[in-house]
N, CA, C and O of each residue as an XYZ file, in Angstrom:
344
protein
N       2.553      7.730     22.200
C       3.463      6.647     21.972
C       2.728      5.444     21.406
O       1.594      5.161     21.792
N       3.373      4.742     20.496
C       2.814      3.522     19.969
C       1.789      3.712     18.878
O       1.053      2.782     18.548
N       1.726      4.914     18.308
C       0.754      5.142     17.234
C       1.126      4.325     16.009
O       2.303      4.093     15.732
N       0.126      3.902     15.297
C       0.363      3.201     14.045
C       1.167      4.127     13.137
O       1.053      5.349     13.236
N       1.973      3.553     12.259
C       2.861      4.336     11.406
C       2.107      5.430     10.663
O       2.550      6.578     10.643
N       0.995      5.100     10.064
C       0.139      6.090      9.407
C      -1.117      6.254     10.252
O      -2.086      5.516     10.076
N      -1.104      7.216     11.169
C      -2.248      7.348     12.088
C      -3.569      7.507     11.353
O      -3.651      8.160     10.313
N      -4.574      6.907     11.905
C      -5.924      7.018     11.377
C      -6.714      7.873     12.358
O      -6.840      7.536     13.535
N      -7.227      8.951     11.872
C      -8.053      9.807     12.697
C      -9.485      9.647     12.242
O      -9.779      9.723     11.049
N     -10.360      9.428     13.175
C     -11.763      9.245     12.843
C     -12.564     10.407     13.401
O     -12.552     10.670     14.604
N     -13.242     11.080     12.533
C     -14.170     12.121     12.952
C     -15.554     11.654     12.551
O     -15.811     11.359     11.384
N     -16.432     11.590     13.519
C     -17.786     11.138     13.264
C     -18.730     12.139     13.921
O     -18.584     12.489     15.092
N     -19.679     12.578     13.147
C     -20.672     13.482     13.718
C     -21.428     12.754     14.819
O     -21.752     11.573     14.698
N     -21.697     13.471     15.876
C     -22.359     12.869     17.027
C     -23.653     12.174     16.635
O     -23.966     11.103     17.157
N     -24.408     12.773     15.720
C     -25.691     12.188     15.330
C     -25.532     10.996     14.377
O     -26.524     10.380     13.988
N     -24.275     10.667     13.996
C     -24.019      9.513     13.139
C     -23.157      8.453     13.831
O     -22.705      7.507     13.186
N     -22.931      8.604     15.122
C     -22.031      7.691     15.828
C     -22.509      6.242     15.782
O     -21.686      5.329     15.703
N     -23.808      6.015     15.829
C     -24.302      4.641     15.746
C     -24.041      4.035     14.373
O     -23.775      2.838     14.264
N     -24.117      4.857     13.317
C     -23.840      4.363     11.972
C     -22.378      3.950     11.816
O     -22.063      3.038     11.052
N     -21.497      4.620     12.537
C     -20.060      4.348     12.430
C     -19.585      3.323     13.455
O     -18.397      3.003     13.495
N     -20.480      2.807     14.275
C     -20.081      1.926     15.370
C     -19.339      0.679     14.893
O     -18.346      0.290     15.507
N     -19.798      0.045     13.811
C     -19.144     -1.194     13.360
C     -17.709     -0.944     12.911
O     -16.803     -1.691     13.281
N     -17.500      0.091     12.125
C     -16.135      0.375     11.646
C     -15.255      0.841     12.811
O     -14.068      0.517     12.865
N     -15.837      1.594     13.731
C     -15.076      2.036     14.903
C     -14.631      0.839     15.730
O     -13.471      0.759     16.131
N     -15.536     -0.081     15.985
C     -15.196     -1.276     16.760
C     -14.137     -2.110     16.043
O     -13.263     -2.685     16.691
N     -14.206     -2.183     14.714
C     -13.199     -2.932     13.963
C     -11.830     -2.275     14.092
O     -10.835     -2.958     14.332
N     -11.775     -0.957     13.934
C     -10.494     -0.246     13.966
C      -9.840     -0.342     15.339
O      -8.618     -0.464     15.429
N     -10.629     -0.290     16.408
C     -10.042     -0.356     17.754
C     -10.031     -1.780     18.311
O      -9.563     -2.008     19.427
N     -10.544     -2.735     17.536
C     -10.669     -4.106     18.014
C      -9.389     -4.916     17.995
O      -8.380     -4.525     17.407
N      -9.467     -6.047     18.653
C      -8.316     -6.937     18.783
C      -7.882     -7.522     17.436
O      -6.685     -7.644     17.178
N      -8.832     -7.882     16.580
C      -8.498     -8.527     15.301
C      -7.570     -7.652     14.448
O      -6.544     -8.130     13.966
N      -7.920     -6.393     14.262
C      -7.074     -5.494     13.468
C      -5.762     -5.220     14.192
O      -4.709     -5.132     13.561
N      -5.822     -5.084     15.519
C      -4.596     -4.845     16.291
C      -3.614     -5.996     16.140
O      -2.414     -5.767     15.985
N      -4.105     -7.230     16.183
C      -3.230     -8.383     16.003
C      -2.669     -8.437     14.589
O      -1.495     -8.754     14.397
N      -3.500     -8.130     13.602
C      -3.037     -8.104     12.212
C      -1.924     -7.075     12.052
O      -0.892     -7.367     11.447
N      -2.124     -5.876     12.589
C      -1.106     -4.830     12.492
C       0.182     -5.248     13.195
O       1.274     -5.060     12.659
N       0.056     -5.813     14.393
C       1.238     -6.248     15.146
C       2.030     -7.290     14.373
O       3.261     -7.247     14.356
N       1.337     -8.226     13.733
C       2.010     -9.260     12.951
C       2.685     -8.685     11.707
O       3.623     -9.276     11.172
N       2.202     -7.526     11.252
C       2.773     -6.887     10.068
C       3.863     -5.880     10.438
O       4.392     -5.190      9.566
N       4.199     -5.793     11.726
C       5.267     -4.892     12.150
C       4.802     -3.520     12.578
O       5.626     -2.622     12.751
N       3.501     -3.330     12.755
C       2.945     -2.068     13.217
C       2.417     -2.284     14.631
O       1.273     -2.707     14.796
N       3.214     -2.006     15.645
C       2.824     -2.306     17.023
C       1.470     -1.726     17.407
O       1.093     -0.630     16.993
N       0.766     -2.490     18.200
C      -0.536     -2.091     18.712
C      -0.388     -1.528     20.114
O       0.507     -1.933     20.855
N      -1.251     -0.604     20.481
C      -1.230     -0.066     21.843
C      -2.148     -0.861     22.770
O      -2.233     -0.567     23.963
N      -2.828     -1.858     22.230
C      -3.704     -2.686     23.068
C      -2.844     -3.560     23.979
O      -1.939     -4.243     23.499
N      -3.112     -3.549     25.281
C      -2.304     -4.355     26.196
C      -2.511     -5.856     26.025
O      -1.684     -6.648     26.478
N      -3.606     -6.258     25.376
C      -3.871     -7.688     25.202
C      -3.344     -8.239     23.886
O      -3.665     -9.367     23.512
N      -2.536     -7.450     23.180
C      -1.957     -7.892     21.902
C      -0.443     -7.951     22.038
O       0.189     -6.983     22.461
N       0.139     -9.103     21.674
C       1.586     -9.298     21.716
C       2.190     -8.710     20.442
O       1.866     -9.144     19.336
N       3.067     -7.722     20.603
C       3.661     -7.046     19.454
C       4.928     -7.720     18.938
O       5.378     -7.416     17.833
N       5.506     -8.620     19.710
C       6.717     -9.292     19.273
C       7.941     -8.383     19.273
O       8.885     -8.609     18.516
N       7.926     -7.363     20.114
C       9.061     -6.447     20.201
C      10.096     -7.004     21.168
O       9.749     -7.758     22.076
N      11.364     -6.643     20.985
C      12.397     -7.103     21.910
C      12.091     -6.642     23.339
O      11.465     -5.603     23.543
N      12.535     -7.417     24.313
C      12.335     -7.089     25.723
C      12.855     -5.683     26.020
O      13.969     -5.335     25.630
N      12.059     -4.890     26.702
C      12.455     -3.538     27.090
C      12.327     -2.496     25.989
O      12.633     -1.323     26.205
N      11.879     -2.912     24.820
C      11.730     -1.982     23.700
C      10.624     -0.975     24.008
O       9.559     -1.349     24.498
N      10.875      0.291     23.722
C       9.888      1.335     23.928
C       9.662      2.067     22.613
O      10.587      2.240     21.820
N       8.441      2.488     22.395
C       8.105      3.281     21.223
C       7.965      4.733     21.657
O       7.379      5.016     22.702
N       8.488      5.632     20.879
C       8.424      7.049     21.240
C       7.963      7.875     20.057
O       8.329      7.602     18.914
N       7.171      8.869     20.334
C       6.747      9.839     19.340
C       7.932     10.730     19.030
O       8.624     11.177     19.944
N       8.177     10.998     17.752
C       9.339     11.791     17.381
C       9.228     13.238     17.832
O      10.247     13.908     17.993
N       8.035     13.726     18.037
C       7.838     15.059     18.603
C       7.644     16.150     17.568
O       8.116     16.074     16.434
N       6.924     17.172     18.019
C       6.600     18.290     17.120
C       7.835     19.083     16.730
O       7.911     19.574     15.603
N       8.815     19.225     17.634
C      10.029     19.984     17.296
C      10.732     19.360     16.099
O      11.158     20.068     15.187
N      10.853     18.042     16.101
C      11.488     17.343     14.979
C      10.685     17.571     13.694
O      11.251     17.875     12.644
N       9.367     17.423     13.791
C       8.524     17.578     12.599
C       8.552     19.005     12.051
O       8.423     19.211     10.844
N       8.719     19.975     12.927
C       8.810     21.368     12.477
C      10.175     21.646     11.843
O      10.290     22.465     10.931
N      11.202     20.958     12.335
C      12.575     21.184     11.873
C      12.888     20.421     10.589
O      13.660     20.906      9.762
N      12.310     19.249     10.406
C      12.629     18.382      9.278
C      11.447     18.253      8.322
O      10.295     18.426      8.722
N      11.734     17.952      7.071
C      10.682     17.674      6.093
C      10.361     16.178      6.180
O      11.187     15.348      5.801
N       9.164     15.828      6.678
C       8.838     14.409      6.865
C       8.989     13.568      5.602
O       9.357     12.397      5.693
N       8.718     14.125      4.442
C       8.847     13.353      3.203
C      10.318     13.066      2.885
O      10.637     11.991      2.379
N      11.202     13.996      3.171
C      12.634     13.775      2.966
C      13.123     12.695      3.930
O      13.876     11.803      3.539
N      12.697     12.776      5.181
C      13.075     11.775      6.178
C      12.549     10.398      5.759
O      13.276      9.408      5.847
N      11.304     10.327      5.307
C      10.710      9.065      4.862
C      11.517      8.469      3.723
O      11.806      7.273      3.724
N      11.882      9.294      2.752
C      12.664      8.809      1.614
C      14.021      8.277      2.053
O      14.486      7.263      1.532
N      14.661      8.951      3.005
C      15.962      8.506      3.506
C      15.823      7.182      4.256
O      16.646      6.282      4.089
N      14.802      7.067      5.064
C      14.560      5.814      5.781
C      14.326      4.673      4.787
O      14.856      3.574      4.956
N      13.537      4.940      3.763
C      13.278      3.919      2.745
C      14.560      3.514      2.036
O      14.779      2.330      1.779
N      15.410      4.486      1.717
C      16.680      4.187      1.046
C      17.560      3.301      1.922
O      18.100      2.299      1.454
N      17.703      3.673      3.199
C      18.532      2.890      4.117
C      17.948      1.490      4.297
O      18.686      0.505      4.308
N      16.643      1.403      4.436
C      15.982      0.104      4.599
C      16.219     -0.771      3.378
O      16.527     -1.955      3.507
N      16.076     -0.190      2.195
C      16.241     -0.953      0.950
C      17.671     -1.452      0.765
O      17.898     -2.501      0.163
N      18.631     -0.693      1.287
C      20.036     -1.108      1.192
C      20.379     -2.173      2.230
O      21.440     -2.791      2.155
N      19.497     -2.387      3.188
C      19.703     -3.430      4.189
C      20.708     -3.070      5.254
O      21.328     -3.956      5.841
N      20.883     -1.795      5.516
C      21.818     -1.384      6.572
C      21.239     -1.576      7.935
O      21.897     -1.279      8.932
């Protein structure tokens, strides 16, 4: 729950983890989380205010939905509805 709209997965070889430490700290840090929250991409960090309505919950759509629907078709439909201002 609460994943960024376009999830970022980081794979780092164990022997290179120190080399990736700065970018890892930036990606999981408060500064980027606050920037994302202000841009409408809620953060999962408890110390970042997302500006969501009281009682609002974020839910993962689930694998069953993703297996049943074409995500690109769904994305296009969401974009169309959003652009029409409904």
